[in-house]
C-alpha positions in Angstrom: 11.3 -31.0 -50.7 11.5 -27.3 -50.8 7.7 -27.0 -51.3 7.1 -29.3 -48.4 9.3 -27.2 -46.1 7.4 -24.1 -47.3 4.0 -25.7 -46.6 5.2 -26.6 -43.0 6.4 -23.1 -42.4 3.0 -21.7 -43.5 1.1 -24.1 -41.3 3.3 -23.2 -38.3 2.8 -19.5 -38.9 -1.0 -19.9 -39.2 -1.1 -22.0 -36.0 0.9 -19.3 -34.2 -1.4 -16.5 -35.3 -4.5 -18.5 -34.4 -3.1 -19.5 -31.1 -2.2 -15.9 -30.2 -5.6 -14.7 -31.3 -7.3 -17.2 -29.1 -5.7 -15.9 -26.0 -7.6 -12.9 -24.5 -5.7 -9.7 -24.3 -6.0 -9.5 -20.6 -4.4 -13.0 -20.3 -1.4 -11.8 -22.4 -0.8 -8.9 -20.0 1.8 -9.5 -17.3 0.2 -10.2 -14.0 1.0 -7.9 -11.0 2.7 -9.7 -8.1 0.8 -10.4 -5.0 2.5 -7.5 -3.2 4.3 -4.4 -4.5 6.1 -2.3 -1.9 6.4 1.5 -2.6 8.7 4.0 -0.8 9.8 7.6 -1.3 12.8 8.2 -3.5 14.9 9.1 -0.5 13.2 7.7 2.6 13.7 9.9 5.7 12.9 8.8 9.3 9.6 10.3 10.6 8.4 11.4 7.1 5.4 9.0 7.4 5.1 8.1 3.7 1.7 6.4 3.4 -0.2 8.8 5.6 -2.8 9.0 2.7 -3.2 6.9 -0.5 -5.3 7.0 -3.7 -5.5 4.7 -6.7 -7.2 5.2 -10.1 -6.5 3.3 -13.3 -2.7 2.7 -13.5 -1.9 5.6 -11.2 -1.1 5.4 -7.4 -0.7 8.5 -5.2 0.9 8.3 -1.8 0.9 11.2 0.7 3.9 11.8 3.0 4.0 14.1 6.0 3.7 13.5 9.8 2.2 15.9 12.2 3.6 19.4 11.5 5.4 18.4 8.3 5.5 20.3 5.1 4.5 17.1 3.2 4.7 15.8 -0.3 2.8 13.4 -2.6 4.5 10.7 -4.7 3.0 9.4 -7.9 3.6 5.9 -9.3 2.4 4.4 -12.5 2.0 0.8 -13.4 4.4 -0.5 -16.1 4.0 -4.2 -16.7 4.5 -6.0 -13.4 5.6 -3.1 -11.3 4.8 0.5 -10.3 7.5 3.0 -11.2 7.9 6.6 -9.8 6.4 9.2 -12.1 6.5 12.5 -10.2 6.8 14.1 -6.8 4.3 16.8 -6.0 5.6 19.4 -3.6 3.9 22.1 -1.6 3.7 25.0 -4.1 3.9 27.9 -1.8 6.4 29.6 0.6 6.7 27.7 3.8 6.5 29.5 7.2 9.8 29.2 9.1 8.0 27.9 12.2 4.8 26.0 12.4 2.3 28.2 14.2 0.2 25.2 15.3 0.4 25.0 19.1 2.4 22.0 20.3 4.0 21.3 16.9 7.6 22.0 16.3 8.9 22.7 12.8 7.6 23.8 9.4 4.1 22.7 8.5 1.3 22.6 6.0 0.5 18.9 6.2 0.3 18.9 2.4 -0.7 15.4 1.4 -2.9 14.8 4.5 -5.5 13.8 1.9 -5.2 12.9 -1.7 -7.7 12.1 -4.5 -7.1 11.1 -8.2 -9.7 12.1 -10.8 -8.7 11.5 -14.4 -5.4 13.4 -15.1 -5.8 15.6 -12.0 -4.6 15.0 -8.4 -6.2 16.9 -5.5 -4.0 17.3 -2.5 -5.3 18.5 0.9 -3.1 20.6 3.2 -5.1 21.2 6.3 -2.7 23.8 7.8 -1.9 25.7 4.5 -1.8 29.5 4.8 -4.8 31.5 3.5 -3.9 35.1 4.0 -2.5 35.4 7.5 -4.4 32.4 8.7 -3.5 28.7 8.6 -7.0 27.7 7.5 -6.1 24.9 5.1 -6.4 24.5 1.3 -6.7 21.9 -1.5 -4.1 22.1 -4.3 -4.8 20.8 -7.9 -2.1 19.3 -10.1 -2.8 18.3 -13.7 -0.7 16.2 -16.1 0.4 17.9 -19.3 2.2 15.6 -21.6 4.8 13.8 -19.5 4.9 16.4 -16.6 2.7 17.3 -13.7 1.9 21.0 -13.1 0.3 22.9 -10.2 -2.8 24.6 -11.4 -5.2 25.8 -8.8 -5.6 26.4 -5.0 -9.1 25.9 -3.5 -9.8 27.6 -0.2 -12.8 27.9 2.1 -15.2 30.8 1.3 -15.0 31.7 5.0 -11.5 30.7 6.1 -10.8 30.6 9.8 -7.6 29.8 11.7 -7.1 26.0 12.2 -10.3 25.1 10.3 -8.7 22.0 8.9 -10.1 22.7 5.5 -8.8 19.9 3.3 -8.6 17.3 6.0 -11.0 15.2 3.9 -11.7 15.6 0.1 -14.0 13.7 -2.2 -14.4 14.2 -6.0 -16.9 12.8 -8.5 -16.8 14.2 -12.0 -17.2 18.0 -11.9 -18.2 18.1 -8.3 -15.9 18.2 -5.2 -16.6 18.2 -1.5 -14.0 19.5 1.0 -14.5 19.4 4.8 -13.3 21.7 7.5 -13.9 19.5 10.6 -12.7 22.2 13.1 -14.7 25.2 11.8 -17.1 27.0 14.2 -15.7 25.7 17.5 -15.1 22.2 15.9 -18.7 21.8 14.9 -17.4 21.2 11.4 -18.6 22.0 7.9 -18.3 21.0 4.3 -18.1 22.9 1.1 -19.3 21.9 -2.4 -17.4 23.1 -5.4 -18.3 22.6 -9.1 -16.1 22.9 -12.1 -17.1 25.8 -14.4 -15.1 27.0 -17.3 -12.0 25.1 -16.2 -12.1 26.5 -12.6 -13.6 25.2 -9.4 -16.4 27.4 -8.0 -17.9 27.3 -4.6 -21.6 26.3 -4.8 -22.9 25.4 -1.4 -22.2 24.8 2.3 -23.2 21.8 4.3 -23.6 21.6 8.1 -25.2 19.0 10.4 -28.8 19.5 11.3 -27.9 19.0 15.0 -24.5 20.8 14.8 -22.7 21.1 18.1 -19.3 22.2 19.3 -16.7 19.4 19.2 -18.7 17.1 16.8 -16.0 17.1 14.1 -18.5 17.0 11.3 -16.3 16.5 8.3 -14.0 13.9 9.8 -14.7 11.9 6.6 -16.6 12.4 3.3 -17.5 10.7 0.1 -19.6 11.6 -2.9 -21.2 9.7 -5.7 -23.5 11.4 -8.1 -26.1 13.4 -6.1 -25.3 11.6 -2.8 -22.9 13.0 -0.2 -22.1 11.2 3.0 -20.2 12.9 5.9 -19.0 11.5 9.1 -18.9 13.4 12.5 -16.9 11.2 14.8 -17.9 12.9 18.0 -21.5 13.8 17.3 -24.1 13.9 20.1 -26.1 12.8 22.0 -23.3 10.8 23.6 -20.3 11.7 21.4 -20.4 8.2 19.8 -20.5 9.7 16.4 -22.9 10.0 13.5 -23.1 10.0 9.7 -25.2 12.4 7.7 -26.6 11.8 4.2 -27.2 14.7 1.8 -28.9 14.7 -1.6 -29.1 17.3 -4.4 -32.7 18.6 -4.8 -34.2 21.4 -6.9 -33.6 24.0 -4.1 -30.1 22.8 -3.3 -28.5 20.2 -1.1 -30.6 18.8 1.8 -29.9 16.4 4.6 -32.3 13.5 4.3 -30.9 11.1 6.9 -28.7 10.8 10.0 -27.5 7.4 11.3 -25.8 6.5 14.5 -25.1 3.1 16.1 -27.5 1.7 18.7 -26.0 1.6 22.2 -23.0 3.7 20.9 -20.7 5.0 23.6 -18.5 8.0 23.9 -15.4 7.9 21.7 -16.7 5.0 19.5 -15.8 7.4 16.6 -18.6 6.1 14.4 -18.1 8.0 11.1 -14.3 8.1 11.3 -14.3 6.7 7.8 -17.0 6.4 5.1 -17.2 5.0 1.6 -19.9 4.9 -1.1 -20.3 2.2 -3.8 -23.6 2.4 -5.7 -26.3 2.0 -3.1 -24.0 0.7 -0.4 -22.4 2.9 2.3 -19.7 1.6 4.7 -19.0 3.4 8.0 -16.1 2.8 10.2 -16.3 3.1 14.0 -12.7 2.4 14.9 -13.1 2.6 18.7 -16.3 0.6 19.1 -16.3 -2.1 21.7 -17.9 -5.2 20.1 -18.2 -8.1 22.6 -16.8 -5.7 25.3 -13.4 -5.6 23.5 -12.2 -2.0 24.2 -11.5 -0.1 21.0 -11.6 -3.2 18.8 -13.6 -1.4 16.2 -16.5 -2.2 13.9 -17.8 -1.4 10.4 -21.5 -0.8 9.6 -22.9 -1.4 6.2 -26.0 0.5 5.0 -28.1 0.4 1.9 -29.5 3.6 0.4 -32.7 3.5 -1.6 -34.3 6.9 -2.4 -34.4 8.6 1.0 -34.3 5.5 3.1 -31.1 4.4 4.8 -31.2 0.9 6.3 -28.6 -1.0 8.3 -27.6 -4.2 6.5 -25.0 -5.5 8.9 -22.3 -4.8 11.4 -18.9 -6.4 10.6 -16.1 -7.5 12.8 -13.4 -10.0 11.9 -13.2 -13.5 13.5 -9.9 -12.8 15.3 -10.7 -9.3 16.5 -8.9 -8.1 19.6 -9.1 -5.1 21.9 -7.3 -2.0 20.6 -7.2 -3.3 17.0 -9.1 -0.2 15.8 -10.7 -2.1 13.0 -12.4 0.6 10.8 -9.5 3.0 10.8 -9.6 2.8 7.0 -12.0 1.2 4.5 -12.7 0.9 0.8 -15.4 -0.8 -1.3 -14.5 -2.3 -4.6 -17.5 -4.0 -6.3 -18.7 -6.7 -4.0 -15.5 -6.6 -1.8 -15.1 -4.5 1.3 -11.5 -4.0 2.6 -11.1 -2.7 6.1 -7.9 -1.6 7.8 -7.0 -2.5 11.5 -3.9 -0.5 11.9 -3.2 -1.5 15.5 -3.7 -5.3 15.0 -0.9 -7.6 16.3 1.1 -5.0 18.3 0.4 -2.3 15.7 1.9 -4.3 12.8 -1.5 -3.8 11.2 -3.7 -5.7 8.8 -6.5 -5.5 6.3 -9.6 -7.7 6.4 -11.6 -8.6 3.3 -15.3 -9.2 3.2 -17.3 -10.3 0.2 -21.0 -9.8 -0.6 -22.9 -12.7 -1.9 -26.7 -12.4 -2.3 -26.8 -9.6 0.2 -24.8 -11.4 2.8 -21.3 -10.1 3.8 -18.8 -12.8 4.7 -15.2 -12.5 5.8 -12.9 -14.0 3.1 -9.4 -13.1 4.2 -6.8 -11.2 6.1 -3.9 -9.4 4.5 -0.6 -8.4 6.1 2.7 -7.1 4.8 5.2 -9.8 4.0 7.9 -7.8 5.7 5.7 -6.3 8.4 6.9 -5.9 12.0 5.3 -4.5 15.1 4.7 -0.8 15.0 4.4 -0.5 11.2 0.7 0.4 11.3 -0.1 -1.3 8.0 -3.7 -0.4 7.1 -3.5 3.2 8.3 -4.8 4.4 5.0 -6.6 2.5 2.2 -8.0 2.9 -1.3 -9.2 0.4 -3.8 -10.4 0.2 -7.4 -11.3 -2.7 -9.5 -9.0 -5.7 -8.6 -6.3 -3.7 -6.7 -5.9 -1.8 -3.5 -3.2 0.3 -2.0 -2.5 0.8 1.7 -0.1 2.8 3.8 2.1 1.6 6.6 3.2 5.1 7.6 5.4 4.0 10.6 7.4 1.4 8.7 11.2 1.7 8.6 11.6 4.1 11.6 8.5 6.0 10.5 9.9 6.7 7.0 6.8 4.8 5.9 5.9 2.5 3.0 2.8 1.7 0.9 1.7 -1.6 -0.6 -0.2 -2.4 -3.8 -2.2 -5.6 -3.4 -4.8 -7.6 -5.2 -8.4 -7.4 -4.0 -9.2 -11.0 -3.5 -9.4 -13.6 -0.7 -6.3 -14.2 1.4 -5.5 -16.6 4.2 
């Protein structure tokens, strides 16, 4: 009898081992809920947590700071089925007692107006940061050492000017970074390329539009992938509808090889307000376009890039689009899925629309809203995606204290 019990125990153990081995590792990991809501440690009215967002691997970064605020960036890391606070990145310099920006009351730097994650480094844009005696803007680098995050480096424009907005948009790919200053040179705008050399970021090149003009806001948006840089100028001429410029690295430096603008664009369409690159695909947001004569409903244009040719693939609008939605306020491509924020949808409650590419054809597959959303939250104001997850900001939620949401990238209805 004893040997029989022993044999049964052995068989059960073998079955348990084999059964466990048969289950893929990914299947044994706890699944993330359909929605995870993030807030600051101590939410404060008007702080606007969710003004900017970034996601990479298991790390999420959320920028906080309304107009004229000092700002902060909150880091969260995935643990099992949740995201837990890991660190708060604060503005690392002395803060002026009064914001010198005309029309803004209070202290300011707008630290956290843009945020990017690259490996174990977080890049934080502060478009009003002091550079000498000028509020020209800067980008601050924080790196993780062991279990703590440390401030390491400040990146500034090679030619800082008052109110340049340097750091309004930042993009990083490997050892290359692009920082825009959309208000430089009478708001013509410019962009600066930095490369990492010997552990430090070194200025390498300047980019300007071939048809630069005052008020164009070249540098409203930017993205980089490999040797391709795409920059939006939301008010570019000839009719201030906006344009997007494509640059590529050549032997003699960076050159503009294409400029695209919407046909029949009108003033204040803000084509180029947002851009994103994924492989040979570039998405461009025109948040105040008027599809079907719907004022400021918004639209997104998808382009393919092959060598030096840039071709329009399609223009996207959701099936239930309405005037004043501002579809295209934010966008992000993750593989064959394109997520687009419409922050003013449904009385500014906000939403995100998902589109999927199948055989070259983009089709709307779902609409995402916050489960606790109410009018005025502006869910979808900011947006980032990677793999099967996305994060979006609702910077006016909870009396403008703000919130962010981590969500799966998949079809919703």
